[in-house]
C-alpha positions as CSV (number, residue, x, y, z in Angstrom):
1,M,-19.9,-14.3,-2.5
2,L,-20.6,-12.9,-5.9
3,E,-24.3,-12.8,-6.7
4,K,-24.5,-13.7,-10.4
5,I,-26.6,-11.6,-12.9
6,D,-27.3,-12.7,-16.4
7,M,-25.5,-10.0,-18.3
8,I,-25.8,-11.5,-21.8
9,K,-28.3,-8.8,-23.0
10,Y,-26.2,-5.9,-21.8
11,S,-23.1,-4.3,-23.4
12,P,-20.2,-2.4,-21.9
13,Y,-19.8,1.3,-23.0
14,K,-16.7,0.2,-24.9
15,K,-15.6,-3.4,-25.3
16,M,-11.9,-3.7,-24.6
17,E,-10.4,-6.3,-26.8
18,S,-7.6,-5.3,-29.1
19,S,-4.8,-4.9,-26.5
20,V,-6.0,-6.7,-23.3
21,I,-6.6,-10.2,-22.1
22,T,-9.9,-10.9,-20.4
23,R,-11.0,-13.7,-18.0
24,D,-14.2,-15.1,-16.5
25,I,-15.7,-13.3,-13.6
26,K,-15.8,-15.5,-10.5
27,D,-15.5,-15.3,-6.7
28,K,-12.1,-14.0,-5.7
29,K,-10.3,-14.0,-2.3
30,V,-7.2,-12.3,-0.9
31,T,-5.9,-14.1,2.2
32,W,-3.6,-12.5,4.7
33,P,-0.4,-14.6,5.1
34,Y,0.6,-15.3,8.7
35,Y,3.9,-13.6,9.5
36,E,6.3,-13.6,12.5
37,K,10.0,-13.0,12.5
38,D,12.8,-12.0,14.9
39,I,15.2,-9.4,13.6
40,N,18.2,-7.3,14.6
41,N,20.0,-10.2,16.3
42,G,16.9,-11.2,18.3
43,E,16.2,-7.7,19.7
44,L,13.0,-7.1,17.8
45,K,10.0,-9.1,16.6
46,I,7.6,-8.5,13.8
47,R,4.3,-10.2,14.3
48,I,0.6,-10.2,13.8
49,I,-1.4,-8.1,16.3
50,E,-3.0,-9.9,19.2
51,K,-6.0,-8.8,21.3
52,K,-3.8,-7.8,24.2
53,D,-2.0,-5.2,22.1
54,C,-5.0,-3.0,21.3
55,V,-4.7,-0.4,24.0
56,E,-1.0,0.0,23.7
57,I,-0.9,0.1,19.9
58,A,-3.8,2.6,19.7
59,E,-1.8,4.9,22.0
60,L,1.2,4.5,19.8
61,W,-0.8,5.4,16.7
62,R,-2.0,8.6,18.5
63,V,1.7,9.4,19.3
64,C,3.0,8.7,15.9
65,Y,0.2,9.4,13.5
66,G,-2.3,11.7,15.3
67,E,-3.0,13.2,11.9
68,L,-5.5,10.5,11.4
69,Y,-7.8,12.0,14.1
70,G,-11.0,13.3,12.6
71,S,-10.1,11.9,9.2
72,S,-11.5,9.1,7.1
73,I,-13.4,6.4,9.0
74,K,-11.6,3.8,6.9
75,Y,-8.4,4.5,8.8
76,D,-9.1,6.4,12.0
77,W,-10.2,3.2,13.9
78,V,-6.5,2.6,14.7
79,L,-6.8,5.4,17.3
80,Y,-9.6,3.7,19.2
81,P,-8.8,0.3,20.9
82,Q,-12.5,-0.6,21.1
83,R,-12.8,-0.6,17.3
84,Y,-10.0,-3.2,16.6
85,E,-12.2,-6.2,17.1
86,T,-14.4,-5.2,14.2
87,N,-11.7,-4.1,11.8
88,V,-8.5,-6.1,12.1
89,A,-7.4,-9.7,11.9
90,F,-6.1,-11.0,15.2
91,S,-3.5,-13.7,15.6
92,E,-5.7,-15.7,18.0
93,K,-8.4,-16.0,15.3
94,W,-6.1,-16.3,12.3
95,S,-7.8,-19.1,10.4
96,K,-11.0,-17.1,10.3
97,D,-9.8,-13.5,10.4
98,S,-7.1,-13.9,7.7
99,L,-10.0,-14.6,5.2
100,N,-12.7,-12.3,6.5
101,K,-11.1,-9.2,8.0
102,D,-10.3,-6.4,5.6
103,F,-7.4,-5.1,7.6
104,C,-4.2,-6.8,8.7
105,M,-1.8,-5.2,11.2
106,L,1.8,-6.1,11.9
107,V,3.3,-4.8,15.1
108,F,7.0,-4.4,15.9
109,E,8.0,-5.4,19.4
110,E,11.1,-5.2,21.6
111,I,11.7,-8.7,22.7
112,N,13.3,-7.9,26.1
113,T,10.8,-5.2,27.2
114,K,7.7,-6.4,25.2
115,K,7.2,-2.8,24.3
116,L,5.6,-2.1,20.9
117,I,7.6,0.4,18.8
118,G,5.8,0.4,15.5
119,A,3.0,-1.0,13.4
120,W,1.8,-1.3,9.8
121,A,-1.8,-1.6,8.7
122,L,-2.8,-2.9,5.3
123,F,-6.2,-3.2,3.6
124,K,-7.5,-5.8,1.2
125,D,-10.2,-5.8,-1.5
126,D,-11.1,-9.3,-2.3
127,R,-13.2,-8.6,-5.4
128,N,-10.4,-6.4,-6.8
129,L,-7.6,-8.8,-5.8
130,Q,-5.9,-5.7,-4.3
131,I,-3.9,-4.9,-1.2
132,E,-3.4,-1.3,-0.1
133,F,-0.3,-0.4,1.9
134,S,-2.4,1.9,4.1
135,I,-0.6,3.4,7.0
136,G,2.5,2.7,9.1
137,I,4.3,4.1,12.2
138,I,7.6,3.9,14.0
139,H,8.0,5.4,17.5
140,P,9.8,8.8,17.2
141,S,12.8,7.7,19.3
142,Y,13.4,4.8,16.8
143,R,13.0,6.6,13.5
144,Q,16.7,7.5,13.0
145,Q,18.1,4.5,14.9
146,Q,19.6,1.5,13.1
147,S,17.0,-0.8,14.8
148,G,14.2,1.4,13.5
149,M,15.6,1.3,10.0
150,K,15.9,-2.5,10.3
151,V,12.2,-2.7,11.1
152,V,11.4,-0.6,8.0
153,S,13.7,-2.7,5.8
154,M,11.9,-5.9,6.9
155,A,8.8,-4.6,5.3
156,A,10.4,-5.8,2.0
157,D,10.3,-9.3,3.3
158,Y,6.6,-9.1,4.1
159,I,5.9,-7.5,0.7
160,K,7.5,-10.6,-1.0
161,T,5.4,-12.8,1.2
162,L,2.2,-10.9,0.2
163,E,3.2,-11.2,-3.5
164,N,3.7,-14.9,-3.2
165,E,1.0,-16.1,-0.8
166,S,-1.9,-13.6,-0.6
167,G,-3.5,-14.2,-3.9
168,A,-3.5,-10.4,-4.6
169,E,-2.5,-9.2,-8.1
170,Y,-2.4,-5.5,-7.5
171,L,-0.8,-3.4,-4.8
172,S,-1.4,0.2,-4.1
173,A,-0.1,2.8,-1.6
174,F,-0.4,6.4,-0.7
175,C,2.3,8.4,1.0
176,E,2.1,11.5,3.1
177,T,3.9,14.7,2.0
178,W,5.2,16.1,5.3
179,H,8.2,13.8,4.7
180,N,9.4,11.8,1.7
181,T,10.7,8.6,3.4
182,T,7.8,6.4,2.4
183,Q,7.8,7.9,-1.0
184,Y,11.4,6.8,-1.4
185,L,10.7,3.3,-0.1
186,C,7.8,2.7,-2.4
187,F,9.5,4.1,-5.5
188,K,13.2,3.3,-5.0
189,Q,13.1,0.2,-2.8
190,W,9.8,-1.7,-3.3
191,G,9.2,-1.4,-7.0
192,F,6.0,0.7,-7.0
193,K,5.3,3.2,-9.8
194,V,3.8,6.6,-9.2
195,A,0.2,7.2,-10.2
196,G,-0.1,10.9,-9.3
197,I,-0.4,13.5,-6.5
198,F,-3.8,14.1,-4.9
199,P,-3.9,17.6,-3.4
200,G,-6.1,17.8,-0.3
201,Q,-7.3,14.2,-0.5
202,Y,-7.6,13.6,3.2
203,T,-8.2,15.8,6.2
204,R,-5.4,15.7,8.7
205,W,-5.2,16.7,12.3
206,N,-3.0,19.8,13.0
207,G,-3.0,20.0,16.8
208,A,-5.7,20.5,19.4
209,Q,-9.0,20.3,17.5
210,Q,-7.7,21.8,14.2
211,E,-7.4,20.2,10.8
212,Y,-6.4,20.9,7.2
213,R,-6.4,18.9,3.9
214,A,-3.2,17.1,3.2
215,C,-1.6,16.1,-0.1
216,E,-0.9,12.4,-0.9
217,V,1.3,10.7,-3.4
218,H,-0.3,7.5,-4.9
219,F,1.6,4.4,-6.1
220,Y,0.7,1.1,-7.8
221,K,2.4,-2.2,-8.5
222,F,1.3,-5.2,-10.6
223,I,2.1,-8.7,-9.3
224,R,3.2,-11.5,-11.6
225,D,1.6,-11.1,-15.0
226,S,-1.5,-9.2,-13.9
227,E,-0.6,-6.2,-16.2
228,K,-1.8,-8.3,-19.1
229,F,-5.4,-7.6,-18.1
230,V,-4.8,-3.8,-18.4
231,P,-5.7,-2.0,-21.7
232,K,-2.7,-0.6,-23.5
233,H,-2.2,3.1,-23.9
234,G,-3.5,3.2,-27.4
235,E,-6.9,1.7,-26.4
236,I,-7.8,4.1,-23.7
237,V,-9.3,7.6,-24.4
238,L,-7.6,10.6,-22.8
239,L,-7.8,14.4,-23.3
240,P,-4.7,15.8,-25.0
241,E,-3.4,17.2,-21.8
242,F,-3.7,13.8,-20.1
243,E,-1.8,12.2,-23.0
244,R,1.1,14.4,-22.1
245,L,0.7,13.5,-18.4
246,W,0.7,9.8,-19.4
247,D,4.0,10.3,-21.2
248,V,5.5,12.2,-18.2
249,L,4.5,9.4,-15.8
250,E,5.9,6.7,-18.1
251,E,9.2,8.6,-18.1
252,I,9.3,9.0,-14.4
253,N,8.4,5.4,-13.7
254,K,11.4,4.2,-15.6
255,N,13.3,5.2,-12.4
256,S,11.3,2.8,-10.2
257,E,13.5,0.3,-8.4
258,D,12.9,-2.8,-6.2
259,N,16.3,-3.1,-4.7
260,A,15.1,-4.0,-1.2
261,L,13.1,-6.9,-2.6
262,K,16.2,-8.3,-4.3
263,I,18.2,-8.5,-1.1
264,S,15.7,-9.0,1.7
């Protein structure tokens, strides 16, 4: 809950007013929408993680995204089943966890075998009304199969659910650069705009006990009319070099598309 301070005697460094709409500061909340759906003619299920999944899904994260090992503590908990209880919302405790847990995780399950073949972890920031599309995995044997692509395509349906039901107004994502599949999905399928490339942002495992610093591509998306709260280009102050960068990004982002959201 927001602890109110009497701010009347203070002033911002620069008062934004000519190009932006403001609103009252108050308590804000992002709520994870419950989600469960059978896909691929009933062969696969997308659902919220349950407590019984922790050991199996942590092993799958190690297989598919071992690069998280030794990296940011914000994300590496997915490799350790004993850390799930603290970090992620469980289906069994949904009424409470959907409000209070910062992470939500969808798992992708083969219905006949009950085997988990993928997962998607998302992070919310209540105060900022933001959801970060953090990290996702598909088992290597499914990555090029039609069923695996169907799982990935169903992410668009959950994105629409988040946009309509979570209360968030800003989406962000970062994508790895050892492949460009998720870059394509964010930019050409889900309607995200590119914000920039962060060289060396996160350490990444490189086998055994070795690591390096990887590059990430960052994306953003406004939901509904939330962009009205953002200052326009003419009211922000940038170095001349960054003015040129702004123009380049604006031109690139004209190519952003949300085709998957239109058909899912």
